[in-house]
N, C-alpha and C positions, 0 to 999 in steps of 0.2 A: 675638433682641431690640436687638440693635442689629452694622449693618452699614456700611463705611466700606469705601469705595474710592477711592483714589489723593487722600485728602483732605489739603487744601493750604493753609495759611495763609501770605500775605508780607504783613511791616512797614514798610514804610519800607525796600524790596528789602533784610529779611532775612528768612530765609525760618523762622517756627516752627517749622511743623508741614510735613514733605515725601513725599507721597505715600502717606499713613499708610492703611496694610488691617486692619481689626479685624475680628473674628467674635467675639461675645459671642452665648449662647445659652440659651434659654428654662430657668433653673435655675441658672444659674454663678450665683456668688459670685463677680466679675471684679478679679485686684488689676492696676492701670495704675497700673506702676510708671517710676520716672526719675528722676533727679536735679534738682535744682532747675535751671528755666530749661529744661527736657529739652523744651517743649510740654503740659506734659500740660492745665493749664488752657484755655491755648488751645483743645483739643481737647475742650474739656468745654464750652466755652463754643460752640463751634461746633452740639455734638450737644444744646445745648438750645434753642439759636437766634440768641444774644446777640451772636453774632462770623458774617457771613457766612464762606464760603472763596472762596480767594482760587478755586478749581480744584478739580473731585474732587464727591462726592457722599458727604451721612452719613442715610441711612436707621433710623429706627427701629420695631422690629415692622414695616419691610415699605414705612414710611413716610415719601415724602421730609421731611427736614426745611426744607428751604430752602422750597418752595415750597408747602407744607404743612405748617404747622409749627401752627398753633393743634389737625390732627387729630394730627400724629406725637407729641403731646406732652400728648394728651390722658390718659392714660396712666400717667404719668409725673413719680414724682416728684425733685424735687433739690435738694441744698442746694450750692451754689457757695462755695466761700471761707466767711471766716467770716459768721456766719450773724445780721443783725438785729436789733432788736424793738422794742417801743415800750415803754422802761424801763417806762417811768408806768402803764401799763394788766400787768389779770394775763399769767399764760400765757392760760388760756381766751380772755382777749377778743381778746391778740393772736390765737388761732390764728381766733375768730369772725371777725375784720378778713380775713385774710388770706384765710379760705374765702372772702367774698365773689367777691373778685378772680376767683377761676372759678369760678361759679355757689352759692358757696354749699354747706352741707352739716349735715346733721341734730345738733343737738348732743350724740345718743347717740355719732355719728365724730369730733367733738372728748373727749369722753370716753377714748373709746376709745384715741386714738393717743398722748394723756394716758398711760395704764396702761400704754400696751405698752415705750414710754422710762423708764416709773417716776417719772413725772412729778403722779399723779392725784391727791396729798395736796400734791400744793402750786401744783393748779390756780389756786388762786384768792389765790393772791401774787404782788404786784406783779416783771414784771423785773429788778427793781433792788437784790431782794435774792436775784439767784439765783450761785450760782458759775459761772464759765465752761464747767465743766461741763452744767452742769445749760441752759446756753443750749446748749449741741450738739446737747445730746438734744431741745430744741426746737425747733432746727432741724430736725432729725429727724424728728421727731411734725409740721411744717409740710409736710415732705415727703410723707411719710402720709395727708394726707387727704384727697385726690384717689382713698384706695385702690386706691395704682398697679400695677402689674403688674410695674415696672420703677423701681429708685429708683436715683439718679448722686448718689454724694458722694463731693464733693471736699475729700480731707485734711480727714476728721470724727473725726478724735484728734488734729488742730492745738495746741499750746498745755495741753495738756491733763497731769495728772499722772497715776504710773500707774493710780491706781483707776478715774483718768475716763477710762484706757485701755482698765481692761480694762471695762468697764461696755459703751461704745460697744462693741465687739470681742462681748459679750455681745451685745448688745441684735442686732448684724450677723447671726452665726446663731442668731438667734429670729428674726430676720425671714423667711431666708431657707428654715427647718425648720419656722417652723408659719403665716406668712404666706404660704410658697412665691412670693417674693417674689426677682424676679430681681434683684443689687447692682452694680454697677458704682462700686466701689472706687478712686479714686486715692489715692495712697499714695507719699512714698518708708522709710515706715518698712519694712520690708524683714522686723523679726524678727511685728510685726501683719498683717501680709498673709499672711504663710507660712501662718497661725495657724489664717486664716479663709476663705482664699481657695481656690476648684476647681480656678481655672486665669490664666491673670495672662496680660497683655504687655508687657513691655519696653520702651521706647519710649529714646531718646538723640538729642540732637540731632533731633529732629523727626520722626526716622526710625522704627519701631517695627523690632529688631534682636532679638525671641522673644517668638514665642504658642503655650500652651498650658499639657497638663492640667503642676500643679503637681508631681505625679510622676513627670512623663513626663520634665518638664526635668532634673529633681534625679537624674533617670535617669543613670549611668553605664557606658562600658564597662571603665572601671579605676578602682579604688577607690584609698583614699593609707591605708595601714594602718602602727602603729605598732608595733614589737617591741619587748618590754623582755629585754633579755641582758643576759648578765653580759660577755661581752667585744664590744664596741663596733667595736675596729681588727679584728679576724679576721673579723666579722660586713659590714664592707665590703667587705672583703677575698676572700671568697668572692659575693659579693650583686653585684656592679660589673664580672665579666665576664659575666654573663648578660643578653644582648640585649631578654628580654622582660621584666627587673625596671628599672625607672628608679629607685634612690635620690636619696634627695630630700637629708635630712639626719640624720645622726645627733646627739645632745642630750641632754643630763643631765637628770636624773626632773626635777621640779618640786620646786622646793622645794630644788636643791642642785645650783646652780648656780656660776658659778665667780667665787671675787673677785675683788677689781679684782686687777694685777696677775701673775692666777695661768696658765699653759700654755694655751693655747686646750686643746693635742693630752689635757689631762687631765680633758675628756667623753669622750674615745673609751676611758681608764683607769678610769673610771667601776666600779663592783663591777656598775652595775647603770643601763642605758644605756638611751633610744631611739632607735631604727635608723626614722626614716622611708621608707617604699618608695611608687613608685607599681607597680602590678600587676593582671590581672588577675580578677575575684573568687575562677572557680574556679580561681584556679593561688595563694594563698594558701596551703591547704595541702603545697604544695608547696614554697613558699617556708619554711615551717615547717620540714621534713622535712631538706629540705636543708643549714641550720644546726641538728639538732641532730646529724646525718650527720655537719656538719664537727666535732663536739664543743664545740659556743657551747649554751650552758641557756637555753632559753626563757621567759623565769617571764611573760610576759603579750603577748596578738595585742587591737588595738585598730582593725579601722575604723571612719574615722571619716567620719560622713555628712555627704556636700556640702548645706549650708544652701544657702536661697534667696539670702543675703548674699554669697558665696563664686561664686552661680554669676552673681547681677549683675555684681559687680565683674569679673567674667574674660571675659565678656559687653561692659560697657563701655571695657573697656579695650582688647582685641583691634578693636573697632569705632575709637578716636581712634587704634592705631597702623595702622590700614589705612586713616586718610584724610591 
């Protein structure tokens, strides 16, 4: 659905997008992630024909965006940054007006997209009465007017409250499941993306630093595990000599932190402390066996799941150190 090859864009000597190779498949809900200024919006503007690349190619459904933009965008809907509407017109009038710019559409289609985004009951209200979240949903409705196979959304939850974010999140899931639309979603809100996306691409300083299915990217050969033990000091002595276990930190249980001026070693003497280690997943039981054999009481084992935010920060930091 989207394929870019060495896509690059320079602005006055500054490289905003650097040799980008993306691959978005049919049926994906694809999260395009990166910190502010990473090149996400510039990439979307090249994909939608608003900006020409310095070099490289971008294809939508196999059609070159630069050389055949009308054909490439024929079955594409897009919401680029904040949607703008005529405030003195109703939602229906705005959509009717925008539809004429691409050849028009039946009135029923306007009703259908308003219903999809949950605004059918406000179709005849002026946009000036709409909240920011409702305007965002109306922007998505406008993107859906041509009955697209691909929808490109640039920061669709920007500025929304938690309820508005949830509404947009549910809408994206519904588009993918019920409308069979491929969604390309740009965002820096990693928790939101993790809940809706099937695949992600992570960009930093204009370069793609990771791409793949969410569950594959989050899968690791080594897990971080917290053991709740009765003698953290002894546990450290037992585990540190093992070259297949990385001891990360001893810490008091939540709510039992040190008071001001208290000796840091009190965390180790705490009757119940957490010991965080990194170990291969199939060896967690062996760590537990070694601790128990050494006379250490283990009252809890809690594997810590890697989140998309953890992966993102790790990859960005690695890239900055490499530079």
